[in-house]
C-alpha positions in Angstrom: 55.6 -177.3 51.8 55.2 -180.5 49.7 53.6 -181.1 46.4 50.2 -182.9 46.4 48.7 -184.5 43.3 45.2 -183.6 44.5 45.7 -179.9 44.1 46.0 -177.9 40.9 46.9 -174.3 41.6 43.7 -173.7 43.6 41.3 -175.0 40.9 41.0 -178.5 42.1 37.4 -178.1 43.3 36.3 -176.7 40.0 38.1 -179.4 38.0 36.8 -182.2 40.2 33.2 -181.0 39.9 33.3 -181.1 36.1 33.7 -184.9 35.9 33.0 -185.9 32.3 33.5 -182.4 31.0 37.2 -182.7 31.9 37.6 -185.4 29.3 35.7 -183.5 26.6 37.6 -180.2 27.3 41.0 -182.1 27.5 40.6 -183.9 24.2 39.0 -180.9 22.5 41.8 -178.7 23.8 44.4 -181.0 22.1 42.4 -181.1 18.8 41.8 -177.4 18.6 45.4 -176.6 19.5 46.4 -178.9 16.7 44.1 -177.0 14.3 45.4 -173.7 15.5 49.0 -174.8 15.0 48.1 -176.0 11.5 46.7 -172.6 10.7 49.9 -170.9 12.1 52.1 -173.3 10.1 50.3 -172.5 6.8 50.7 -168.7 7.5 54.4 -169.1 8.3 54.9 -171.2 5.2 53.2 -168.5 3.1 55.4 -165.8 4.7 58.5 -167.9 4.1 59.5 -168.8 7.7 60.1 -172.5 7.0 62.8 -172.8 9.7 60.3 -171.8 12.4 57.9 -174.2 10.9 60.4 -177.0 10.8 61.9 -176.6 14.3 59.1 -175.2 16.4 55.6 -175.7 14.9 56.0 -179.2 13.4 57.5 -180.8 16.6 54.7 -179.2 18.6 52.1 -180.7 16.3 53.8 -184.1 16.4 54.0 -184.0 20.2 50.3 -183.1 20.4 49.3 -185.8 18.0 51.3 -188.4 19.9 49.8 -187.1 23.1 46.3 -187.5 21.7 47.0 -191.1 20.7 48.9 -192.0 23.8 46.5 -190.3 26.3 43.5 -192.4 25.2 44.6 -195.6 27.0 45.5 -194.1 30.4 42.3 -192.0 30.3 40.2 -195.2 29.8 42.1 -197.0 32.5 41.7 -194.1 35.0 38.1 -193.3 34.1 36.6 -196.8 33.7 38.7 -199.2 35.7 39.8 -197.0 38.5 36.7 -194.8 38.8 37.8 -193.2 42.1 40.7 -191.3 40.4 40.1 -187.6 40.6 39.9 -185.4 37.5 43.0 -183.5 38.7 45.1 -186.6 38.5 43.8 -187.2 34.9 44.9 -183.7 34.0 48.3 -184.3 35.6 48.7 -187.5 33.6 47.9 -185.6 30.3 50.4 -183.0 31.2 53.0 -185.6 31.9 52.3 -187.5 28.7 52.6 -184.2 26.7 55.9 -183.2 28.3 57.3 -186.7 27.7 56.2 -186.7 24.0 57.6 -183.2 23.6 61.0 -184.2 25.0 60.9 -187.3 22.9 60.2 -185.3 19.7 62.8 -182.7 20.5 65.6 -185.2 21.2 64.7 -187.4 18.2 63.7 -184.7 15.7 66.3 -185.5 13.0 65.6 -189.2 13.2 61.9 -188.6 12.8 62.5 -186.3 9.8 64.7 -188.8 8.1 62.1 -191.6 8.8 59.4 -189.5 7.0 61.7 -188.7 4.1 62.5 -192.4 3.7 58.8 -193.3 3.9 58.1 -190.7 1.2 60.7 -192.2 -1.0 59.3 -195.7 -0.5 55.8 -194.6 -1.4 57.1 -192.9 -4.6 58.9 -196.1 -5.6 55.7 -198.1 -5.0 53.7 -195.7 -7.1 56.3 -195.9 -9.8 56.3 -199.7 -9.8 52.5 -199.9 -9.8 51.9 -197.3 -12.6 50.0 -198.4 -15.7 52.1 -198.9 -18.8 
């Protein structure tokens, strides 16, 4: 029994019949998942679970954001240039991009955090230099 990229757990006919709606549902799913994670992050911060926020929710939000930005180009290429690509293959490409971004964020989490801390320090210094005297 081999794996076939034209099948998706028995739902390939339904996914392929949706055509344009797959794009809408895919990108809307990413955006609404981000909004849901932001809501959960706010609740966890109010409760005081900052460690869960820092090591679970924030990396997931970063991976979803990077997926949203990165998935635009392959989707355009698959949908416009190679118009004979099935919707199931586009869904598989989004899943692959998300898993790659999630692994990237998990392996480089400390470097990403230090980058944002340094960027915050630089903006504070710029604001201090540009203040009115």
